[in-house]
C-alpha positions, 0 to 999 in steps of 0.5 A: 267373183266379178261382184267381189272384184267390183266391190274391192275396187269400189272400196279401194277408190273410197279409201284412196284419200286415207292412203294418201294421208298415210303416205307422208308418215310412211315416207318419214318412217321409212327414211328415219327408221328403216334406211339407217338400219343399214348402219347396223354393220358398224356394230361388227366393224372397227369404225374409222371416220377416214375409211367410212362405214363400208371401208372400216375393218371387220372385227366380227363380234369383238364389240359385243364381247367387249361390251359383255366383258366390261359393262354389260352386267351393270348396264343391264341390271340398272336398265331392267330394274329401273324400267321394271320399277317405272312400269309398276309405279306408272301403272299404279299411280296412273290408275289411282290419280285417274280414278281420283280426278274423274271423281271430281264433280266440278268440270272446271276443277277437273280440267285444272287437275288434268292440266297440272298432272300433265304439265310436268310431262311437257317440261324439258328434262334439262329444266327438271335437272336444274329443279332437282339441282336446286333441291339437292345442291351441296352448297345452296340446295333447299334440302341441305338448308333444311337439314342444317336448320335441323342440326343435321349434317349436309349430304353430298347428294351428287357423290352418294349413290345410295339415294339415287334409285329413289330420287330417279324413281320420284323424278320419273313418277312426277314427270311421266305419270301424267301421260299414262294418267290421261289415257286412263282418264279417257278410258274411264270417261268412256265407261257407261255411267249406267253401270255405276248407277246400277252398282250403286242401286245394288249397294256396291261400295266405291271400292267394289265399283272400282274393282268390278267396273273400272279396272275390268274396263281399263284392261285393254288400255292397261295391256296396250301400255304394258306391252309398249313399256315392255318393248322399251324395257331395255331403253332408258330415258337418257335425260333422266339418267344423264342430265338429272344426276349431272353426269356425276362419275361417282353415281355411275354405278346406279345411273349408268344405263345402256343409253348413257353408255352408248352416248359416252362410248360415242364421244370417246375415241374408237367407241362408235363400234361399241356403242352400235353393238350396245344399240343392236343388243338393245333393239334385238332384246326389245323386239323379242320381248314385244313379240313374246309379251304379245304372244302371252297376251294373245294366248290369254285374250286375243282381243287385247293383243296388239297383233 
């Protein structure tokens, strides 16, 4: 018992520098993420700036009933469907591009390709929105100019909702696939090359090498990213759904998500309580989904679960 206590003290002293390094991050998370959670009471109040958070009138669940009575079905549908599509697109194209890039023999060319893939991820969504506008502008847009040259009618892109699910998926894929791709490239780079050499000696084709070596070795990375994405399935990229469609009212049926609703409710009169209710609902469902997804993964393979 004494030996165990002494060993514990030695380990603690040895680990103290690491704990001190963690301290600034923990303080930041506590101040930025946990203290503001006290403001959750706004979701149950009719907020008045004059009375403040604690002095405002309690209204119970009326903000939630307003949300579900008026906008919830469209918001939930758009948020869920877009994020589900994004998860599968990012997974498929992220792995595909990672495999293609890692098969490039030239190290210089590989670095160039990796930088080109990651560059859109670093570009501000405001700049991306102007790039999209340059293509889709009714008057001077590149796409309409090409359509005119071909004798076709111009399309009012920012007033036609039917095109935007495909446009938003394409823009998201172009901008965001590089992040996951870099993680998959790192995972593939960590695979023992001897496995591929042994497979080639046994006559395995490239597809079989991918199927029986690359993909199984990437399962931990895939599982982690999937769990993180499932946890954010009720969150949406505000810039993608607000900036890229130029906040066009004609497109609200296909671009309005929970995050854009929260913003629009915040800037409207008396909308702070409703926006807070939407955020609480969003966070609660996200938390439940993370716990549920992690439970399912832990039942299948404990080593791939996050906790």
